[in-house]
C-alpha positions in Angstrom: 0.0 0.0 0.0 1.3 3.4 -0.9 0.7 6.4 1.3 0.7 10.0 0.0 2.6 12.2 2.4 0.9 15.2 0.8 -2.4 14.2 2.6 -1.0 13.8 6.1 0.3 16.2 8.8 4.0 17.0 8.3 6.0 18.1 11.4 9.5 19.0 12.3 11.2 17.5 15.3 14.6 17.5 16.9 16.4 15.3 19.3 19.7 13.9 20.3 22.0 11.0 20.8 23.2 11.6 24.3 26.4 9.9 25.6 27.3 9.8 29.3 30.9 9.4 30.6 30.7 5.6 30.3 29.8 5.9 26.6 26.2 4.7 27.2 23.4 6.2 25.1 20.2 7.7 26.5 16.9 6.1 25.4 13.4 6.9 26.5 10.1 5.1 26.7 7.1 6.7 24.9 3.8 6.0 26.5 5.4 3.1 28.2 4.9 1.1 25.0 7.9 1.9 22.8 11.5 3.0 23.0 13.1 5.9 21.2 16.0 8.3 21.2 14.8 11.5 23.0 13.2 13.9 20.5 10.0 15.9 19.9 8.4 18.8 18.0 10.2 22.1 17.4 8.1 24.8 19.0 7.5 28.2 17.3 10.6 30.4 17.8 12.9 27.5 18.7 15.9 26.4 16.8 16.3 22.7 16.2 19.1 22.5 18.8 17.1 24.4 21.4 14.2 22.0 20.8 16.5 19.0 21.1 17.9 20.3 24.4 14.3 20.9 25.7 13.0 17.5 24.7 16.0 15.7 26.3 15.3 17.6 29.5 11.6 16.9 29.4 11.9 13.2 28.5 14.9 12.3 30.7 15.7 15.2 33.1 19.2 15.7 31.6 19.9 19.4 31.3 23.7 19.7 31.3 24.5 18.9 27.6 27.6 19.7 25.6 27.0 19.8 21.9 29.5 17.6 20.0 28.1 18.0 16.5 24.9 18.0 14.4 24.0 14.6 13.1 21.9 13.8 10.0 18.2 14.5 9.5 15.9 11.6 8.7 12.1 11.1 8.2 9.5 8.6 9.4 6.0 8.2 10.6 5.2 9.0 14.2 5.1 6.2 16.7 1.5 5.5 17.7 0.4 4.8 21.3 0.4 1.1 20.7 4.1 1.2 19.4 3.1 0.9 15.8 3.3 3.5 13.1 0.8 6.4 13.2 0.4 7.2 9.5 -1.4 10.5 10.2 1.9 12.3 10.9 5.1 12.4 8.8 8.1 13.6 10.8 11.3 15.2 9.7 13.7 14.7 12.6 17.0 16.7 13.0 19.4 15.0 15.4 22.4 16.2 17.4 25.2 14.4 19.3 25.5 15.5 22.9 27.7 14.5 25.8 26.7 14.8 29.5 28.3 14.1 32.9 24.8 13.6 34.4 23.9 10.1 35.3 20.6 10.4 37.2 17.5 10.3 34.9 14.3 12.0 36.0 11.7 12.1 33.2 9.4 15.1 33.5 7.0 14.3 30.7 4.2 11.9 31.8 4.0 10.6 28.2 7.7 9.5 28.5 7.6 7.7 31.9 11.1 6.0 31.7 14.6 6.7 30.5 17.6 4.5 30.6 21.3 4.5 29.8 22.1 1.7 27.4 25.4 0.3 26.0 25.6 1.7 22.5 25.9 -1.8 21.1 22.4 -2.7 22.5 20.5 0.5 21.5 19.4 -0.8 18.1 17.8 -3.9 19.7 15.8 -1.7 22.1 14.5 1.0 19.7 11.0 0.3 18.4 10.7 2.2 15.1 12.6 0.7 12.2 13.7 4.1 10.9 15.1 5.0 14.4 17.1 1.7 14.2 18.4 2.5 10.8 19.4 6.0 11.8 21.3 4.8 14.9 23.0 1.9 13.0 24.4 4.6 10.5 25.5 6.7 13.4 27.2 3.8 15.1 28.9 2.7 11.9 30.1 6.3 11.2 32.4 6.2 14.3 31.2 9.5 15.7 30.2 7.8 19.0 33.9 7.2 19.7 34.3 10.8 20.9 
């Protein structure tokens, strides 16, 4: 079945691959039914980097972030509440690589009830959306997580 992205809502989001001092990657639970890298919609007046920082803080409680570099942008359908694809929304997601010395995770967004530090080699297995998996595999293979 072919879907026309011209007929659905298109949104811009931003987020991050966040590394702690042990080289682990931050992942967050959405609705308690799926796992993702922290990200969300860019609000009016925000830059993509500002939105990424805000979303990481809301979804994991991590606020002390050092920007390492911008990563690539990718596109996918939104994750639905059941963990499947919500084909009513097409997302363009701009991602950044951040480092943090923070370890404690305290999600503030009730729609993202849990956050975890995960070994980078295990992230792809945990992520729910296939496009998130593909994005992270490319990041991992690029070697930028060896900072």
